[in-house]
C-alpha positions in Angstrom: 107.8 146.1 84.5 104.7 144.3 82.7 107.0 141.5 81.4 108.3 141.0 85.1 104.7 141.0 86.6 103.5 138.6 83.8 106.5 136.1 84.7 105.9 136.5 88.4 102.0 135.7 87.9 103.0 132.7 85.5 105.6 131.1 88.4 102.6 131.5 90.9 100.0 129.7 89.0 102.7 126.8 88.4 103.5 126.6 92.1 99.9 126.4 92.8 99.3 123.5 90.6 102.1 121.7 91.7 100.4 122.3 95.5 97.1 121.1 94.4 98.5 118.0 92.5 100.6 116.6 95.8 97.7 117.5 98.5 96.7 114.6 100.7 94.5 113.9 103.1 95.5 114.1 106.5 97.2 110.6 107.4 97.1 109.3 104.3 100.5 107.8 103.2 102.3 108.5 99.8 102.9 104.7 99.5 99.5 103.2 100.6 99.2 99.3 100.0 97.7 98.2 97.0 98.8 101.5 95.1 100.9 99.6 92.6 98.1 97.8 91.2 97.1 99.2 87.9 95.2 96.5 86.7 92.9 96.5 89.7 94.0 93.2 91.4 94.9 92.7 94.8 98.6 91.6 95.6 98.6 89.0 98.4 102.1 87.9 99.4 103.0 84.7 101.4 106.5 84.0 103.0 107.5 80.4 104.1 110.4 79.5 106.0 112.7 78.4 103.4 113.2 77.1 100.2 113.5 73.3 99.4 110.9 72.1 101.7 108.1 70.3 100.0 105.8 71.2 102.8 106.1 74.6 102.1 106.0 74.3 98.5 102.5 72.6 98.8 101.4 75.2 101.1 102.1 77.9 98.7 100.4 76.0 96.0 97.2 76.1 97.9 97.5 80.1 98.6 98.3 80.6 95.0 95.2 78.7 94.0 93.0 80.6 96.4 94.4 84.0 95.5 94.1 83.2 91.6 90.5 81.8 91.9 89.4 85.3 93.5 91.1 86.9 90.2 94.0 88.3 92.4 98.0 88.0 92.1 99.6 85.8 94.5 103.4 86.7 95.4 105.3 83.4 96.6 108.6 84.0 98.7 110.9 82.1 100.9 114.5 82.5 101.8 117.4 79.9 101.4 118.0 79.7 105.1 115.4 79.4 107.8 116.2 82.8 109.4 114.3 85.6 110.7 116.9 88.0 109.2 116.1 86.5 105.8 112.1 87.0 106.3 112.6 90.7 107.6 114.7 91.5 104.2 111.7 90.2 102.0 108.9 91.6 104.2 110.8 95.2 103.3 110.9 94.3 99.8 106.8 93.6 99.9 106.4 96.9 101.6 108.1 98.6 98.6 105.8 96.6 96.4 102.9 97.9 98.1 101.3 94.7 98.3 97.7 94.4 100.1 98.7 91.3 102.5 101.5 89.3 103.6 101.0 85.8 105.2 104.1 84.7 107.0 104.8 81.2 108.2 107.4 82.8 110.8 111.1 81.7 111.5 110.6 83.6 114.9 107.5 84.6 116.3 108.9 87.9 117.8 112.0 89.1 115.6 109.8 90.0 112.8 107.5 92.4 114.9 109.3 95.8 114.0 109.0 94.9 110.1 105.6 93.5 110.1 104.4 96.5 112.4 105.6 98.7 109.6 104.0 97.2 107.2 100.8 97.4 108.7 101.2 101.0 109.1 101.3 101.3 105.7 98.1 99.6 105.4 99.2 96.1 104.7 97.1 93.5 106.0 99.2 90.7 108.1 98.7 87.5 109.0 100.7 84.2 110.1 100.3 80.5 109.0 101.8 77.0 110.0 104.5 78.8 112.5 102.6 82.1 114.3 103.6 85.3 114.7 103.3 86.9 118.1 99.5 88.3 118.4 101.0 92.1 118.0 102.5 91.4 114.9 99.3 90.2 113.1 95.6 90.2 112.6 95.0 86.6 113.0 96.9 82.9 112.6 96.0 80.5 110.6 96.3 77.2 112.3 96.6 73.3 111.2 95.1 71.8 114.1 94.8 72.0 117.9 98.2 72.1 118.9 97.3 70.2 122.4 95.6 67.4 119.9 99.2 67.4 117.8 101.5 67.0 121.0 99.5 64.6 123.0 98.8 62.3 119.7 102.5 62.1 119.0 103.3 61.0 122.4 100.5 58.2 122.4 101.6 57.2 119.1 104.9 56.4 120.1 104.2 55.0 123.3 102.0 52.3 121.4 105.1 51.6 119.3 107.4 50.9 121.8 105.3 49.2 124.0 105.2 52.2 126.8 108.6 51.6 127.7 112.2 53.1 126.7 114.0 55.9 125.7 112.7 58.7 123.3 114.0 61.8 121.7 112.3 64.4 119.4 114.0 65.8 116.4 112.4 69.3 115.7 113.0 72.1 113.2 114.4 75.3 114.6 114.6 76.1 118.1 112.6 79.6 117.2 109.8 77.8 115.4 106.6 78.7 117.6 104.4 75.9 116.4 107.2 73.5 117.0 108.0 74.9 120.3 104.1 74.4 121.4 103.7 71.1 120.1 106.5 70.0 122.3 105.2 71.5 125.3 102.3 69.4 125.0 104.3 66.4 124.3 106.0 66.9 127.6 102.5 67.8 129.4 101.4 64.4 128.3 104.5 62.4 129.3 103.4 63.6 132.9 100.7 61.5 133.0 102.1 58.3 135.6 100.9 55.9 132.5 104.5 56.9 131.0 106.7 56.8 134.1 108.7 54.4 132.2 109.2 56.4 128.9 112.0 59.0 128.9 112.6 61.8 126.9 116.3 62.0 126.6 116.8 65.0 124.1 115.4 67.4 121.6 117.3 67.9 118.7 117.0 70.8 115.8 117.6 70.0 112.3 116.5 73.5 111.4 114.0 72.1 108.6 117.5 71.3 106.4 117.6 67.7 105.3 121.6 67.2 105.7 121.5 68.6 109.2 118.1 66.8 110.1 120.2 63.4 109.0 123.4 64.5 111.2 121.1 65.1 114.4 119.5 61.9 113.7 122.9 60.2 113.6 124.3 61.8 116.5 121.0 60.9 118.7 121.5 57.0 117.6 125.1 57.6 118.8 124.8 59.1 121.8 121.9 56.9 122.9 122.4 53.4 121.7 119.4 52.3 123.9 117.2 54.7 122.2 113.7 53.1 120.9 111.6 55.9 119.3 112.0 59.2 117.7 109.3 61.7 117.1 109.6 64.2 114.3 107.1 66.7 114.3 108.4 68.1 110.8 108.3 66.8 107.2 111.9 67.4 106.9 113.1 65.7 109.9 110.8 62.6 109.8 112.0 61.9 106.2 115.7 62.4 107.0 115.0 60.1 110.1 113.4 57.6 107.8 116.3 57.5 105.7 119.1 57.2 108.4 116.9 54.1 110.2 116.7 52.7 107.0 120.4 52.7 106.0 121.3 51.5 109.2 119.1 48.8 109.1 117.2 49.8 112.4 113.7 49.0 111.2 112.0 47.6 114.7 114.7 48.5 116.6 114.3 52.3 116.8 110.5 53.2 116.1 109.5 56.3 114.1 106.7 58.7 114.1 105.5 62.4 113.7 104.5 64.9 111.1 105.3 63.9 107.5 104.1 64.1 103.7 102.4 60.7 102.4 104.5 61.3 99.3 108.1 61.4 101.2 107.2 58.6 103.8 105.4 56.2 101.8 108.4 53.9 101.2 109.4 54.0 105.0 105.6 53.2 106.1 105.5 50.5 103.4 108.9 49.2 104.5 107.9 49.1 108.3 110.4 51.6 109.0 107.5 53.8 110.6 104.6 52.2 111.6 102.5 55.4 111.1 102.6 58.9 111.0 100.3 62.0 111.1 99.4 65.2 109.1 96.7 67.6 107.5 96.6 68.7 104.0 99.4 71.5 103.3 97.5 72.4 100.6 94.1 73.4 102.4 96.6 75.4 104.9 97.8 77.7 101.8 94.2 77.7 100.6 92.7 78.8 103.7 95.3 81.3 104.3 94.5 83.0 100.7 90.8 83.4 101.4 91.7 84.6 104.8 94.0 87.3 103.2 91.5 88.5 101.1 88.7 88.6 103.3 90.8 91.0 105.8 91.7 93.3 102.5 87.9 93.4 101.6 87.1 94.4 105.0 84.9 91.2 105.5 86.9 90.3 108.8 89.0 92.4 111.2 90.6 89.2 112.9 88.1 89.5 115.6 86.7 86.6 117.7 83.6 85.4 116.1 84.2 86.8 112.5 83.1 84.5 110.1 84.0 84.0 106.4 83.6 81.6 103.5 86.9 80.0 102.5 86.1 78.9 99.1 85.8 74.8 98.7 86.7 74.9 102.7 83.5 76.4 103.2 82.5 78.9 106.2 85.4 79.6 108.8 85.1 81.3 112.2 87.6 83.0 114.1 88.5 82.0 117.6 90.5 82.9 120.4 94.3 82.0 120.5 95.7 83.3 124.0 95.8 87.1 123.4 95.2 86.7 119.6 92.9 85.0 117.6 93.2 82.1 115.0 91.2 80.0 112.5 91.6 76.1 113.1 91.7 74.0 109.6 90.9 70.7 111.2 92.3 67.4 113.4 95.6 65.8 112.2 94.9 62.5 110.2 96.7 59.4 110.8 98.6 57.8 107.8 99.6 54.0 107.8 100.1 50.9 105.8 96.3 50.7 105.1 95.8 54.0 103.5 99.5 55.4 102.6 99.3 54.2 99.0 96.1 56.5 98.1 97.6 59.3 99.5 101.0 59.4 98.3 100.4 60.7 94.9 98.2 63.2 96.5 101.0 65.4 98.2 
């Protein structure tokens, strides 16, 4: 009898100890963000649209620099193909890794919402950069420049190149890319001005930010529209691909080219005259500002609300402003690259 009582008491004590060890505060997740940071470092992840994109590589470089400056760990990810499905899989993996923040250059502004809601429910701070998520899927968006200024500037540029007359086409990235779509909307609004009545936008083509497809789409535009006078490519992959096609076909001066490009990739086309000028901002700075924004969210210095201010390292103080139903942080205006300055920038990025 004594032996049986002793055994029973021992079992009760073991069960009590186990229960005490497993007790959690109400609402506490068993897999909270940051639980895996045994060295005390915060884990900040970035997901770009796809691999093999020099613009994205520079953006991730800036993100890594900012995160490591603050003594934290940067996780850089990008799928092989620019699809929402591939990004969703990466988001799920990052949730399992218990990262502290996820920054996304979205391949689809809406399709990622369920996965990102799951991340936020796990205590992970979510933000977007470059190509925005819808406001319900993130705390704040890090924007390169004012979308209206970008769209209107590109039309003004190509209009000057073609003498304000003739057919033009747009070579975009993917049809779901939110940044591309809003820039194109502003291009179309600019074209509504009567001073552009002699300019006809014949087509918006999509190269999916893939070099080979962008080359094929450029060739198709030239074949379908033999009187084409200008191409606007608001994508670094697209404008470089179009520059190569126009060069190979000897169309310098016959079909004008402008858009958003990397100086390192576009220098030869600007110096040869295939593209008189193009625009961009520093993608390293976009990534860098995102790294500081992510850390400020994780530390609680900002919440993503209008009026929040924080210091973004070398970029100085930044303020969050309204963006439709959401909020955003602006880097600055697009910069014009032409024959007078491309040489000094081509080795920078």
